C-alpha positions as CSV (number, residue, x, y, z in Angstrom):
1,M,-2.9,28.2,29.8
2,S,-6.0,27.2,27.5
3,K,-9.2,28.7,28.4
4,I,-12.9,27.6,29.0
5,L,-14.8,28.4,25.6
6,T,-18.2,30.4,25.5
7,R,-21.1,28.7,24.1
8,Q,-20.4,30.9,20.9
9,E,-16.7,30.0,20.5
10,V,-17.6,26.2,20.2
11,D,-17.8,24.2,16.7
12,L,-21.4,24.1,15.7
13,E,-21.3,20.6,14.7
14,A,-20.4,19.6,18.4
15,T,-23.5,21.5,19.3
16,W,-27.1,19.9,18.8
17,N,-29.3,20.7,16.1
18,L,-32.6,21.9,17.8
19,K,-34.1,23.0,14.4
20,D,-35.5,19.2,14.5
21,I,-37.7,20.7,17.0
22,F,-38.6,24.2,16.2
23,E,-37.1,25.6,13.1
24,T,-36.8,29.1,14.3
25,K,-37.6,31.2,17.7
26,E,-40.6,32.5,16.4
27,A,-42.1,29.3,15.1
28,W,-41.4,28.2,18.9
29,E,-42.8,31.5,20.0
30,K,-45.8,30.6,18.0
31,E,-46.4,27.7,19.5
32,L,-46.0,28.6,23.2
33,N,-48.8,31.0,22.6
34,D,-51.0,28.5,20.5
35,V,-50.8,25.4,23.3
36,Q,-51.7,27.9,25.9
37,Q,-54.6,29.2,23.7
38,D,-55.8,25.1,23.1
39,I,-56.3,24.2,26.6
40,S,-59.9,24.3,25.9
41,S,-59.4,21.4,23.4
42,V,-59.1,19.3,27.1
43,T,-60.9,21.4,29.8
44,Q,-63.9,21.3,27.3
45,Y,-64.4,17.5,29.1
46,E,-64.2,19.2,32.9
47,G,-67.5,18.0,34.6
48,R,-68.2,15.4,32.0
49,L,-66.4,12.7,32.5
50,K,-69.2,10.9,34.6
51,E,-71.4,10.8,30.9
52,G,-69.9,7.7,29.6
53,P,-66.5,6.1,28.0
54,D,-66.7,8.4,24.6
55,V,-66.3,11.3,26.7
56,L,-63.5,9.7,28.7
57,L,-61.8,8.5,26.0
58,A,-62.0,12.2,23.9
59,C,-60.9,14.0,27.2
60,L,-57.8,11.5,27.5
61,T,-56.8,11.3,23.8
62,A,-56.9,15.6,23.8
63,Q,-54.7,15.7,26.8
64,E,-52.4,13.3,25.6
65,E,-51.7,15.7,22.6
66,L,-51.8,18.9,24.3
67,Q,-49.1,17.3,26.7
68,G,-47.3,16.2,23.6
69,R,-47.4,19.6,22.6
70,I,-46.2,21.6,25.9
71,S,-43.6,19.1,26.3
72,R,-41.7,20.1,23.2
73,V,-42.3,24.0,23.8
74,G,-40.7,22.9,27.3
75,A,-37.8,20.2,25.8
76,Y,-36.7,23.1,23.5
77,A,-36.1,25.3,25.9
78,Q,-34.8,23.2,28.5
79,L,-32.2,22.0,25.9
80,E,-31.1,25.6,25.2
81,L,-30.3,26.1,28.6
82,A,-28.4,22.8,29.6
83,G,-26.0,24.1,26.6
84,D,-25.8,27.5,27.8
85,S,-27.3,28.5,31.3
86,I,-25.6,31.7,31.1
87,N,-27.2,33.4,28.5
88,P,-30.2,35.4,29.7
89,E,-32.5,34.6,26.6
90,N,-32.1,31.1,27.3
91,Q,-33.3,31.7,31.1
92,I,-36.1,33.6,30.4
93,R,-37.5,31.3,27.4
94,A,-36.9,28.3,30.0
95,A,-38.8,30.1,32.8
96,R,-41.6,31.2,30.1
97,A,-41.6,27.3,29.5
98,R,-42.2,26.5,32.8
99,D,-44.7,29.2,33.7
100,A,-46.6,27.7,30.3
101,A,-46.4,24.1,31.6
102,S,-47.4,24.8,35.3
103,S,-50.8,26.8,34.2
104,I,-51.7,24.0,31.8
105,S,-50.9,21.2,34.4
106,S,-53.2,23.1,36.8
107,A,-56.0,23.5,33.9
108,L,-55.9,19.5,33.3
109,S,-55.8,18.4,36.8
110,F,-59.4,18.2,36.9
111,V,-59.1,15.0,34.7
112,K,-57.5,12.7,37.5
113,S,-59.4,14.0,40.4
114,E,-62.7,13.7,38.5
115,I,-61.5,9.9,37.4
116,L,-61.1,9.3,40.8
117,S,-64.2,10.7,41.9
118,L,-66.2,8.1,39.8
119,P,-68.1,5.3,41.4
120,D,-65.8,2.1,42.1
121,G,-66.2,-0.3,39.5
122,M,-67.4,2.3,36.6
123,I,-63.8,2.7,34.9
124,E,-63.5,-1.0,34.4
125,E,-67.3,-0.7,33.2
126,Y,-66.2,2.0,30.7
127,I,-63.2,-0.2,29.7
128,E,-65.5,-3.0,28.6
129,K,-68.0,-0.5,26.9
130,Q,-65.2,1.4,24.8
131,P,-62.5,-1.2,23.8
132,A,-60.5,1.9,22.7
133,L,-60.2,3.0,26.2
134,Q,-57.8,-0.1,26.7
135,D,-54.7,1.8,25.6
136,F,-55.2,3.8,28.9
137,E,-56.1,1.0,30.9
138,R,-52.9,0.6,32.8
139,S,-52.1,3.9,33.5
140,L,-55.9,4.4,34.6
141,G,-55.1,1.4,37.0
142,L,-52.1,3.1,38.4
143,L,-54.1,6.1,39.0
144,L,-57.0,4.6,40.7
145,K,-54.2,2.9,43.3
146,T,-53.5,6.5,44.3
147,K,-56.9,7.4,45.4
148,P,-56.4,6.9,49.0
149,H,-53.7,9.7,49.0
150,R,-55.3,11.9,46.9
151,L,-56.3,15.2,48.0
152,S,-59.6,17.6,47.1
153,A,-59.8,18.3,43.3
154,E,-59.6,21.8,44.7
155,T,-56.3,21.3,46.5
156,E,-54.6,19.2,43.8
157,K,-55.2,22.1,41.3
158,V,-53.7,24.5,44.1
159,L,-50.8,22.5,44.3
160,T,-50.2,21.8,40.5
161,S,-50.5,25.5,39.8
162,F,-47.4,25.9,42.3
163,G,-45.4,23.2,40.3
164,D,-42.6,25.9,39.1
165,V,-42.1,27.4,42.7
166,L,-42.3,24.0,44.0
167,G,-39.2,22.9,41.6
168,A,-37.2,25.9,42.6
169,P,-34.9,24.3,45.0
170,Y,-33.3,22.1,42.0
171,R,-33.1,25.2,39.9
172,I,-31.1,27.6,42.6
173,Y,-29.1,24.2,42.9
174,E,-28.4,24.3,38.8
175,R,-28.2,28.2,38.4
176,S,-25.3,28.5,41.5
177,K,-23.3,25.6,40.0
178,L,-23.7,26.2,36.4
179,A,-23.9,30.3,36.2
180,D,-22.2,31.5,39.2
181,M,-19.6,29.1,40.5
182,T,-16.0,29.9,39.4
183,F,-12.8,28.0,40.1
184,R,-9.0,28.7,40.7
185,T,-6.6,27.2,38.4
186,A,-4.5,24.3,39.6
187,E,-1.3,23.4,38.9
188,D,-0.3,20.2,37.1
189,G,2.8,17.8,37.6
190,R,4.9,20.2,35.2
191,G,4.0,23.1,37.0
192,E,1.9,24.5,34.6
193,E,-1.6,26.0,35.3
194,V,-4.8,24.6,34.1
195,P,-8.2,26.2,34.2
196,V,-10.5,24.3,36.4
197,S,-14.8,23.9,35.8
198,F,-17.2,21.8,37.2
199,A,-17.2,19.8,33.5
200,L,-13.2,20.0,33.3
201,Y,-12.7,18.2,36.8
202,E,-15.4,15.4,36.5
203,N,-15.0,14.5,33.2
204,K,-11.4,15.1,32.4
205,Y,-9.0,15.7,35.8
206,V,-10.8,13.3,37.9
207,E,-9.2,10.3,35.9
208,S,-6.1,12.2,35.0
209,A,-2.5,10.2,35.4
210,D,-1.0,13.2,36.7
211,T,-1.2,12.5,40.3
212,D,-0.3,15.9,40.8
213,L,-3.2,17.5,38.5
214,R,-5.5,15.3,40.0
215,R,-5.2,16.3,43.5
216,N,-4.5,19.8,42.8
217,A,-7.4,20.0,40.8
218,F,-9.4,18.3,43.3
219,H,-8.6,20.8,45.8
220,A,-9.6,23.7,43.9
221,F,-12.8,22.3,42.5
222,S,-13.4,21.4,46.6
223,E,-12.5,25.0,47.8
224,T,-15.3,26.5,45.7
225,L,-17.7,23.7,46.5
226,H,-17.1,24.7,50.2
227,R,-17.9,28.4,49.8
228,Y,-21.5,27.3,48.0
229,R,-22.2,24.6,50.9
230,N,-24.5,26.7,53.0
231,T,-26.8,27.8,49.5
232,F,-26.8,24.2,48.7
233,A,-27.8,22.8,51.7
234,E,-30.4,25.3,52.2
235,A,-31.6,24.3,48.5
236,Y,-31.5,20.5,49.1
237,G,-33.5,21.0,52.6
238,T,-35.9,22.8,51.2
239,E,-36.5,20.2,48.5
240,V,-36.3,17.4,51.5
241,K,-39.1,19.6,53.5
242,R,-41.4,20.0,50.6
243,Q,-41.6,16.1,49.9
244,V,-42.2,15.4,53.6
245,I,-44.8,17.8,53.7
246,E,-46.6,16.2,50.8
247,S,-46.1,12.7,52.4
248,R,-47.9,13.9,55.4
249,L,-50.6,15.7,53.6
250,R,-51.1,12.6,51.3
251,G,-51.0,10.0,54.2
252,Y,-48.0,8.1,53.4
253,D,-46.8,6.3,56.2
254,S,-43.2,7.8,54.8
255,V,-41.7,9.8,52.5
256,T,-40.0,7.1,51.2
257,E,-43.2,5.1,51.0
258,M,-44.4,7.9,48.4
259,L,-41.7,8.4,46.3
260,L,-41.4,4.5,45.7
261,T,-45.1,4.1,45.2
262,P,-45.0,5.4,40.9
263,Q,-41.6,3.2,40.6
264,Q,-43.9,0.2,41.4
265,V,-41.5,-1.5,43.5
266,T,-41.6,-2.8,47.3
267,T,-39.5,-1.2,50.0
268,E,-37.9,-4.5,50.6
269,M,-36.7,-4.4,47.0
270,Y,-35.3,-0.5,47.8
271,H,-33.5,-1.6,50.7
272,N,-32.1,-4.9,49.4
273,I,-30.4,-2.8,46.4
274,L,-28.7,-0.6,49.1
275,D,-28.0,-3.2,51.7
276,I,-26.6,-6.2,49.7
277,L,-24.4,-4.4,47.2
278,Q,-22.8,-2.0,50.3
279,E,-22.0,-5.2,52.3
280,E,-20.9,-7.4,49.4
281,L,-19.4,-4.8,47.1
282,A,-17.4,-2.9,49.3
283,P,-14.6,-5.3,50.0
284,H,-14.1,-5.8,46.0
285,M,-13.9,-2.4,46.2
286,R,-11.4,-1.8,48.8
287,R,-9.2,-4.6,46.8
288,Y,-9.4,-2.2,43.9
289,A,-8.4,0.7,45.9
290,A,-5.6,-1.0,47.2
291,L,-4.3,-2.3,43.9
292,K,-4.3,1.3,42.8
293,K,-2.4,2.4,45.3
294,K,-0.2,-0.6,44.8
295,V,0.3,-0.3,41.2
296,L,0.4,3.5,40.7
297,N,2.8,3.8,44.1
298,L,1.1,6.2,45.3
299,D,1.9,7.3,49.1
300,E,-1.6,7.1,50.4
301,M,-5.1,6.2,48.4
302,T,-6.8,9.7,48.9
303,F,-10.6,10.4,47.7
304,A,-9.1,12.1,44.7
305,D,-7.1,8.9,43.5
306,L,-10.2,6.4,43.2
307,K,-10.9,6.9,39.4
308,A,-7.1,7.3,38.8
309,P,-6.2,5.2,35.3
310,L,-4.3,1.8,36.3
311,D,-2.1,2.3,33.2
312,P,-1.2,5.5,32.5
313,D,1.1,4.9,29.9
314,F,-1.8,3.0,28.2
315,S,-4.3,5.1,27.8
316,P,-5.5,5.7,24.4
317,G,-7.4,8.8,23.7
318,I,-10.4,8.5,21.5
319,T,-12.5,11.6,19.1
320,F,-16.1,12.2,19.4
321,Q,-16.1,10.7,15.8
322,E,-14.0,7.5,16.7
323,A,-16.4,6.8,19.6
324,G,-19.5,7.0,17.6
325,D,-18.0,4.6,15.2
326,L,-17.0,2.1,18.0
327,I,-20.6,2.3,19.7
328,K,-22.4,1.7,16.3
329,E,-20.2,-1.4,16.1
330,A,-20.7,-2.7,19.4
331,L,-24.2,-2.1,19.1
332,S,-24.8,-3.9,16.2
333,I,-25.8,-7.0,18.0
334,L,-29.2,-5.1,18.6
335,G,-30.0,-5.5,15.1
336,P,-30.9,-2.6,11.7
337,E,-33.8,-1.0,13.9
338,Y,-31.8,0.1,16.7
339,G,-28.9,0.2,14.6
340,E,-30.7,2.9,12.6
341,I,-31.2,4.9,15.5
342,V,-27.9,4.7,16.9
343,A,-26.7,5.8,13.2
344,D,-29.0,9.0,13.4
345,A,-27.7,10.0,16.8
346,F,-24.0,10.3,15.1
347,A,-25.0,11.6,11.6
348,N,-28.1,14.2,12.4
349,R,-26.5,16.3,15.7
350,W,-28.6,14.6,18.4
351,V,-25.1,14.9,20.1
352,D,-24.3,17.8,22.2
353,Y,-20.6,17.3,22.9
354,A,-19.1,20.6,23.3
355,D,-17.4,21.7,26.5
356,N,-18.2,25.4,27.1
357,A,-19.2,28.0,29.7
358,G,-22.7,27.4,31.4
359,K,-23.0,24.5,29.8
360,R,-24.7,21.9,32.4
361,T,-22.7,19.1,33.6
362,G,-22.7,15.2,33.4
363,A,-24.5,13.5,30.6
364,F,-28.6,12.9,29.9
365,C,-30.7,11.7,27.2
366,M,-33.9,13.7,26.8
367,S,-36.8,11.7,24.5
368,I,-38.9,14.3,22.7
369,P,-42.3,12.5,21.6
370,G,-42.6,13.4,17.6
371,V,-39.4,14.4,17.3
372,H,-36.1,12.4,18.5
373,S,-33.7,11.9,21.5
374,Y,-31.2,14.2,22.4
375,I,-28.0,14.0,24.0
376,L,-25.8,16.0,26.2
377,I,-22.0,15.5,27.1
378,S,-19.1,17.2,27.4
379,W,-16.3,15.3,25.4
380,A,-12.7,14.9,26.9
381,D,-11.4,12.4,24.2
382,N,-11.0,9.6,26.8
383,M,-12.5,6.1,26.8
384,R,-14.3,6.7,29.7
385,G,-16.3,9.4,27.6
386,A,-17.3,6.7,25.1
387,F,-18.9,4.4,27.7
388,T,-21.1,7.6,29.0
389,L,-22.0,8.3,25.6
390,A,-22.8,4.7,24.9
391,H,-24.9,4.8,28.2
392,E,-26.9,7.8,26.9
393,V,-27.4,6.2,23.6
394,G,-28.9,3.5,25.6
395,H,-32.0,5.7,26.7
396,A,-32.2,7.3,23.9
397,G,-33.0,3.5,21.5
398,H,-34.8,2.4,24.5
399,L,-37.2,5.4,24.4
400,M,-37.4,5.9,20.8
401,L,-38.4,2.5,20.7
402,A,-40.9,2.9,23.2
403,N,-42.4,6.1,21.6
404,K,-42.9,3.8,18.4
405,Y,-44.5,0.9,19.5
406,Q,-46.6,2.3,22.4
407,R,-48.7,5.6,22.7
408,P,-47.6,8.2,25.0
409,T,-49.6,7.0,28.1
410,N,-47.9,3.6,27.7
411,S,-44.1,4.8,26.5
412,R,-42.1,5.8,29.9
413,P,-41.1,2.9,32.1
414,S,-40.5,3.1,35.6
415,L,-37.9,4.6,37.2
416,Y,-36.5,1.5,38.9
417,F,-36.0,-0.1,35.0
418,I,-35.1,3.1,33.3
419,E,-31.5,2.5,33.6
420,A,-31.2,-0.9,32.3
421,P,-31.1,-0.3,28.9
422,S,-28.4,2.3,29.4
423,T,-26.1,0.3,31.3
424,M,-26.4,-2.7,28.9
425,N,-25.2,-0.6,26.4
426,E,-22.2,0.0,28.2
427,L,-21.6,-4.0,28.9
428,L,-22.0,-4.4,25.2
429,L,-19.7,-1.8,24.3
430,A,-17.0,-3.5,27.0
431,D,-17.6,-7.2,25.5
432,H,-16.9,-5.7,22.0
433,L,-13.7,-4.4,23.1
434,L,-13.0,-7.3,24.5
435,Q,-13.7,-9.6,21.4
436,R,-11.4,-7.3,19.5
437,S,-8.2,-8.2,20.9
438,Q,-6.7,-10.5,23.3
439,D,-3.6,-8.6,24.1
440,P,-3.3,-8.7,28.0
441,R,-2.3,-5.2,28.5
442,M,-5.5,-4.4,26.2
443,R,-7.7,-6.6,28.1
444,R,-6.6,-5.2,31.7
445,W,-7.2,-1.6,30.4
446,V,-10.9,-2.7,28.7
447,I,-11.5,-4.3,32.1
448,S,-10.8,-1.1,33.9
449,Q,-13.3,0.9,31.5
450,L,-15.7,-1.7,32.6
451,L,-15.1,-1.2,36.2
452,G,-15.7,2.3,35.6
453,T,-19.4,1.6,34.8
454,Y,-19.6,-0.5,37.6
455,F,-18.1,2.1,40.0
456,H,-20.5,4.8,38.7
457,N,-23.4,3.2,39.3
458,F,-22.8,0.4,42.1
459,V,-20.6,3.1,44.1
460,T,-21.3,6.7,43.2
461,H,-24.9,6.6,42.4
462,L,-25.3,3.8,45.4
463,L,-24.1,6.0,47.8
464,E,-26.2,8.8,46.9
465,G,-28.8,6.4,47.4
466,E,-27.4,5.5,50.8
467,L,-27.6,9.2,51.5
468,Q,-30.9,9.8,50.5
469,R,-32.4,6.8,52.8
470,Q,-30.5,8.4,55.6
471,V,-31.6,12.1,54.9
472,Y,-35.3,11.0,54.5
473,D,-35.3,9.2,57.8
474,L,-34.0,12.4,59.7
475,A,-36.2,14.6,57.6
476,M,-38.9,12.3,58.6
477,N,-37.8,12.9,62.7
478,N,-38.1,16.4,61.7
479,V,-34.1,16.9,62.0
480,P,-32.8,19.8,60.2
481,L,-30.5,19.7,57.2
482,T,-27.4,21.4,57.5
483,A,-24.3,21.5,55.6
484,V,-22.6,20.3,58.6
485,K,-25.0,17.3,59.0
486,L,-25.0,16.6,55.5
487,C,-21.0,16.4,55.4
488,E,-20.8,14.5,58.2
489,L,-23.6,12.1,56.7
490,K,-21.4,11.6,53.5
491,G,-18.2,11.3,55.3
492,N,-19.4,8.5,57.4
493,I,-21.0,6.9,54.4
494,L,-17.5,7.0,52.2
495,S,-15.3,5.9,55.1
496,S,-17.8,2.9,55.8
497,F,-17.8,1.7,52.6
498,W,-14.1,2.5,51.4
499,G,-12.9,1.5,55.0
500,E,-9.4,2.7,56.4
501,G,-7.5,2.1,52.8
502,V,-9.0,5.5,51.6
503,V,-8.5,8.6,53.3
504,I,-11.7,10.5,53.3
505,D,-11.0,14.6,54.0
506,D,-13.0,17.3,54.5
507,H,-13.3,17.6,50.7
508,A,-14.4,14.2,50.0
509,K,-17.4,14.8,52.5
510,L,-18.3,17.6,49.9
511,T,-19.6,15.3,47.4
512,W,-23.1,15.6,47.9
513,M,-23.0,18.9,46.2
514,R,-21.6,17.7,43.2
515,Q,-24.9,15.6,41.8
516,P,-28.2,16.9,40.6
517,H,-30.0,13.5,41.5
518,Y,-31.0,14.4,44.7
519,Y,-33.5,16.4,43.3
520,M,-35.1,13.4,41.1
521,S,-37.0,12.1,43.7
522,L,-35.6,8.1,44.5
523,Y,-33.5,8.3,41.5
524,P,-30.1,7.7,42.7
525,Y,-30.2,3.8,43.9
526,T,-32.6,3.1,40.5
527,Y,-28.9,3.1,38.6
528,A,-27.7,0.0,41.0
529,A,-31.1,-1.8,40.0
530,G,-30.8,-1.2,36.6
531,L,-27.1,-2.0,36.5
532,T,-27.9,-5.1,38.4
533,A,-30.7,-6.3,35.8
534,S,-28.2,-5.4,32.6
535,T,-25.7,-7.7,34.2
536,A,-28.3,-10.5,34.3
537,V,-29.1,-10.1,31.0
538,A,-25.7,-9.3,29.7
539,Q,-24.9,-12.7,30.6
540,L,-27.6,-14.3,29.2
541,I,-27.1,-12.8,25.8
542,R,-23.5,-14.3,26.3
543,E,-24.9,-17.8,27.1
544,E,-28.2,-18.0,24.4
545,G,-27.2,-15.4,21.6
546,Q,-29.8,-14.0,19.6
547,P,-33.1,-15.7,21.8
548,A,-31.7,-13.3,24.6
549,V,-31.7,-10.5,22.1
550,D,-34.6,-10.8,20.9
551,R,-36.4,-10.8,24.2
552,W,-34.2,-7.5,25.2
553,L,-35.8,-5.9,22.1
554,E,-39.2,-6.7,23.2
555,V,-38.8,-5.6,26.6
556,L,-37.2,-2.3,25.0
557,K,-40.4,-1.9,22.7
558,A,-42.9,-2.4,25.6
559,G,-41.8,0.8,27.3
560,G,-44.0,1.2,30.2
561,S,-47.1,-0.9,29.2
562,M,-45.7,-3.1,31.9
563,S,-44.2,-2.8,35.3
564,P,-40.7,-2.9,35.9
565,L,-40.7,-6.7,37.3
566,E,-43.0,-7.8,34.5
567,L,-40.1,-6.2,32.1
568,M,-37.1,-7.9,33.9
569,K,-38.9,-11.0,34.0
570,L,-39.5,-10.8,30.2
571,A,-36.0,-10.3,29.9
572,G,-35.1,-13.2,32.1
573,V,-34.3,-11.8,35.6
574,D,-36.4,-11.8,38.7
575,M,-35.5,-9.2,40.9
576,T,-37.9,-9.6,43.7
577,R,-35.1,-12.0,45.0
578,P,-31.7,-10.6,46.0
579,D,-29.6,-13.2,43.7
580,P,-29.4,-11.1,40.9
581,I,-28.0,-8.3,43.3
582,R,-25.5,-10.9,44.7
583,S,-24.6,-12.3,41.5
584,A,-23.7,-8.5,40.1
585,A,-21.6,-7.9,43.3
586,A,-19.9,-11.5,42.8
587,Y,-19.2,-10.6,39.1
588,V,-17.7,-7.5,40.0
589,G,-15.2,-9.2,42.4
590,S,-14.3,-11.6,39.6
591,L,-13.0,-8.9,37.3
592,I,-11.0,-7.4,40.3
593,D,-9.7,-11.1,40.4
594,E,-8.5,-11.0,36.9
595,L,-7.4,-7.4,36.9
596,E,-5.1,-8.4,40.3
597,S,-3.8,-11.6,38.1
598,L,-3.3,-9.6,35.1
599,Y,-1.1,-7.2,37.3
């Protein structure tokens, strides 16, 4: 039986090179101490922002510089911990970085409070008198809009100082999942025992062609989840309660309103994504599930079978190196500047693709100002991994272009837009694969891979978003969140979406325990919002060619200098209307139509 490797046992080339952030642990230690000593570079302006535009400009510039430094200190520690959360030294460094960030944030909280205390119209006067402040005009405008919901300066400072403590629910969830959970082995179709871990199940076994392994691994995986259900429910319930209390303190009508405000979208747009996709996509996905049951000759379609490959005998593996070459080819349409970022990612160890104990599950991209992006993924030699890798490279390319063309205050866009550039890369990869071959079997295989993208964003994350919506409604009515309640909610959501054709058992109801996104504000539904936009833009690229590509690159370079609606309009999509959502759902239906015809 194969075993799960420790961090020390994996190939160094399969891990990221954090020396690009700090050459040594000693260099990180020095900067951690130095950045805390240099808080005075900003606090020297406390009580002085009313003196004039030059003082405000100096303060905002110094704050931007200091925040960049602490973000690099924090990123180094977070990435170490993500690669190996079992290592106690990594845990200690991450905790120290969080403490420093919390302390600095508390000390700098005066900046927002003093700006908001200035007389109405004064910021506009400052910007008129000092043109250099125009770089901060957008961020200042967004801050001024929060004025009705700001607390006293002292209260804001106290809340900020509690940042590390208030972030504990998410860390408890991650530490339990990555450092404490162990799983029994599972038996495959040949009667052999295989190891089970979070990463192995979610990256490999869930898509196994071996029905026995797929189902047995799901049972082994779920049995451990079941043992932790009350701990996870308590952690998540605490996170939700924190958000509800804050929304009431700040005078919002609901926690949903508070969480949507920084996304710069309306509640109608939020509900449109959740409502329209669940209603119009469900019939298509039920057909997809029925097709799998028929083609694979399954006795029943269980939740564990939903990601089974349709053509088990035609599922070519792919190495990490091959995936890198394929992604570079597929994304060459985005031009040389973008291509250079992609090439550097694979040539210079920006990607950590090892699979080891204690490594964070799933995949993510962290873009560090003044350095570059880092990508985490656990490689399982399958094409779904190549699509996930292209997705994370999309974040890297987007945020590195934004950091290049925008100053830090304007570099990061709204969460509502953040998943559009990443999902766009998955669609470009699919188009590239389809163009390379006219073989019907290859075509249906590529369509299956593309449907994996829509499944992940339009089903998995969308239904996470629906659970969040129901959870926040209950929490605002003071209904306690328990493991029993969360399992009940998730089971009902899954049953409503999949209908009677898919068996939703007690193990499927534990799915709420598997994703960290519930601790990231209203993040889950934005995957569907981003893919809706990228589906529309990808179609424009197919129809218009280079002009649509050029507009897309301008959108990426704009970063957060525009609202998400402005960014999408620049790309050619109007997300204030439900039309793009309906079109995206219909497009998924057309893919399933073609797949049915090919079978």
